[in-house]
N, C-alpha and C positions, 0 to 999 in steps of 0.2 A: 675241494674236499680232500680229506687224508688219503683215502685209498688211491685217488687219481695222482696225488703227488708222490706217494710211495712206488707206484707203478712207473711214473716218470724216472724217478731216482733209480729205481732198479735198472731200467734200460739205459741210463746214462752211465751207470757204473759198469755194467755188463758191456756196453760197447767200447768203452775206454779199454777194459780189460783185453777184449777181443782184438781191438786195433794194435795194442801193444804185443799182443801174441804174433800176429800178422807181420808187425814191423820187426820183430825177431826173426821170423823166418825168412824175410826178404831183405836183411841186411845189406847183403851182397848186390843184389839187383838194385836195391836203391842206391847204394854206393856206385854203381857203374852208370847209372842213369842221371845221377846228381841230384836225386830226391832227398831232401834233409829231413828224414823222419826224426821222430822222437829219439829212437833208439840210437840212430847214427849220431844225433847231436849229443846224446849222452855219452858216446865212446869219444867224440871228439873232446867234449869237456874233460873226461878223464885223461886224455892226452895232454891238457893244459896247453892248447894252442891258441888259446885266445878267441875272440869273435870275429876276426877278419878272415875267414876261409873262402877261398874261390874254388869253383868247380876243378879248375886245372891241378889245384893243390890237392883237392880229394883223391884225385885218381893217383897222384903220386904217393900218397900216404896210405893207399889201400891195404897194403899189408899190416902197417902199424894199428890202423883203424881196427881190422878184424881181429888182429892178436889181442888188443885191449878188450874188444867186445867179448870175445870167447874166454879171456882170462879174468875179467872183472864185471864188466857190463851186464852180461846176460843174466848173473844172479841178481844184480840190483834192479834191473828192469823186470825181471820176474817177481821179485818181493813188491814192486810198485803194480805190477797188474794183480798180484794176489791180494793186495790192499783192496783194490777197487772190487774184485770179487767178495771179499768179505763184506764191503759196505753194500753190494749188491745183495749178498744174503740177508743183511739187517733190514733192507728196504722190504725184502720178501715177507720177513717175520712180521712187518707192520700190516701186510696185506692179508695175512692167514684167516682173519676172522671175516674179511670182506669178499674174497675170492678164492677159487680153486688155484693154487700156485703150483700144483703138482706139474704142469706144462712148462713152467719156466725153470724149476730147479735143475733139470737136466743141462739146461743151456750152461748154466755156470760151473756145475759140478765136473762137467768133462773139461772145461778150460782150466779148472783147478788142478785136476789130476795130471793134465799136461804139463802145467806149469812145475808142479811138485816133482814129476818124473823127470823133467829137463834139469832142474836143480839138482837133484839126486844123482843123475847120470854125470853132470858136470863135476860134481864133487869127487865122484869114483874115479873119473878121467883124471882130475888134478891130483888126487893122491896116487894114482898110478905112476904119473910123470914125476912126481915129488920124490917117489921111491928111487928114480933114476937120475934125480937131481937136474931134471930138464924142465922148461916152461913148456906149457901145452901149446902146440901150433898145430892146426888141422893139416893134413898132408896135403891139400891142395894149395896151401900157402908156402909150402916149403920151395926153397930155390932149386 
């Protein structure tokens, strides 16, 4: 039935967005343990290293991977997560006539706010560093 399909679609989209948020938060932990999450893979792709990456190489490239994530990848992955959140909202709108969706809206609205805030903060930080003509590098990555 349409309500069941819409509910399944909502949870699929919500869980994809939630996993992307989690991967963004855990990028350094995933890098250290050799877990190749989507976020880590996206950063590697942006480094244009090809597909033959081994765990030993990941650890050697840690600084480069984190730098590309913080400078380019975070916004792109946040946009992907936000698109899944929008699809989850669409699935919820299909359910409005069938059931009370008020329990589900806070699940995705909180994640949406976090992603938008993260993008806004990264834009502010990049603007600040651009003023000094410096690339953004988190302090823990500095030599």
